[in-house]
C-alpha positions in Angstrom: -99.3 -113.3 -92.8 -98.6 -116.9 -93.7 -100.2 -120.3 -94.0 -98.6 -123.1 -92.1 -98.9 -126.9 -92.6 -96.9 -129.2 -90.4 -96.2 -130.2 -86.8 -96.4 -127.8 -83.9 -95.4 -128.4 -80.4 -96.8 -127.1 -77.1 -95.5 -127.6 -73.6 -98.1 -126.9 -71.0 -98.8 -127.3 -67.3 -100.3 -130.8 -66.7 -103.2 -129.0 -65.0 -104.4 -128.1 -68.5 -103.6 -131.5 -70.2 -107.2 -132.6 -70.3 -108.0 -129.7 -72.6 -104.7 -128.7 -74.3 -106.4 -126.4 -76.9 -108.2 -124.3 -74.3 -105.6 -121.6 -73.9 -106.7 -121.4 -70.3 -103.2 -120.8 -68.7 -102.5 -117.9 -71.0 -106.0 -116.6 -70.3 -105.4 -116.7 -66.5 -101.9 -115.2 -66.5 -101.4 -113.4 -69.8 -98.4 -114.0 -72.0 -96.0 -112.4 -74.4 -98.7 -111.7 -77.0 -102.0 -111.8 -75.0 -103.3 -109.9 -72.1 -104.9 -111.6 -69.1 -108.4 -112.6 -69.9 -107.6 -113.6 -73.5 -107.0 -117.3 -74.2 -104.1 -118.0 -76.5 -102.1 -121.0 -77.7 -98.4 -120.7 -77.9 -96.7 -123.3 -80.2 -93.2 -123.9 -81.5 -91.7 -125.6 -84.5 -89.5 -127.8 -82.2 -90.0 -129.6 -78.9 -86.9 -127.9 -77.4 -88.3 -124.4 -78.1 -91.7 -125.3 -76.6 -90.0 -126.6 -73.4 -87.8 -123.5 -73.2 -90.8 -121.1 -73.7 -93.0 -122.9 -71.1 -90.2 -123.2 -68.4 -88.8 -119.7 -68.3 -88.7 -119.8 -64.5 -85.3 -121.5 -64.6 -85.7 -125.1 -63.5 -87.7 -127.6 -65.4 -91.3 -127.6 -64.0 -93.8 -130.5 -64.5 -94.7 -130.2 -68.2 -96.9 -132.0 -70.7 -95.5 -131.9 -74.2 -97.9 -132.3 -77.1 -97.6 -132.3 -80.9 -100.3 -131.2 -83.3 -100.6 -131.8 -87.1 -101.5 -128.2 -88.0 -103.0 -126.5 -91.0 -103.6 -122.9 -90.0 -103.9 -119.5 -91.5 -103.3 -116.6 -91.0 -100.1 -117.1 -88.9 -98.2 -114.2 -87.3 -94.6 -115.2 -88.0 -92.2 -113.1 -85.9 -89.4 -114.1 -88.3 -91.0 -111.9 -91.1 -89.1 -108.6 -91.0 -92.2 -106.3 -91.0 -94.8 -108.6 -89.3 -94.8 -106.6 -86.1 -95.5 -103.2 -87.6 -99.3 -103.5 -87.7 -99.5 -104.5 -84.0 -97.7 -101.6 -82.3 -94.6 -103.7 -81.5 -91.0 -103.3 -82.2 -88.4 -106.0 -83.0 -86.7 -105.0 -79.7 -89.8 -105.8 -77.7 -90.3 -109.1 -79.5 -86.8 -110.2 -78.6 -86.6 -108.6 -75.1 -85.5 -110.9 -72.3 -87.8 -108.8 -70.1 -90.9 -109.6 -72.1 -92.9 -110.3 -68.9 -92.9 -106.5 -68.3 -95.1 -106.3 -71.4 -97.4 -109.2 -70.6 -100.2 -107.1 -69.2 -101.4 -106.1 -72.6 -100.4 -105.6 -76.2 -96.7 -104.6 -76.3 -96.2 -100.9 -76.8 -93.9 -99.4 -79.3 -90.5 -98.2 -78.0 
């Protein structure tokens, strides 16, 4: 696990713009790394990556883009070669284009 200091970007549905740190959207619908019912914040190192992650439906949806000055630890960094091992994931699952199939809970090993 790492420590990160710097800017992070989030692209979120404007419905949640009044409380952008709530994780409410991820709580309601689940996400790549959180099951439904668990709030989570998904952030990127670049605005482009945040927009791509938030708008996977194809066409650009209404989006609020925010930037945060962050100082956080521990950070799960998927770029670390072995970071996934303690979480029952594989690198194939982390990079799968069909990640929504795993969004109902913690990704299972394949």
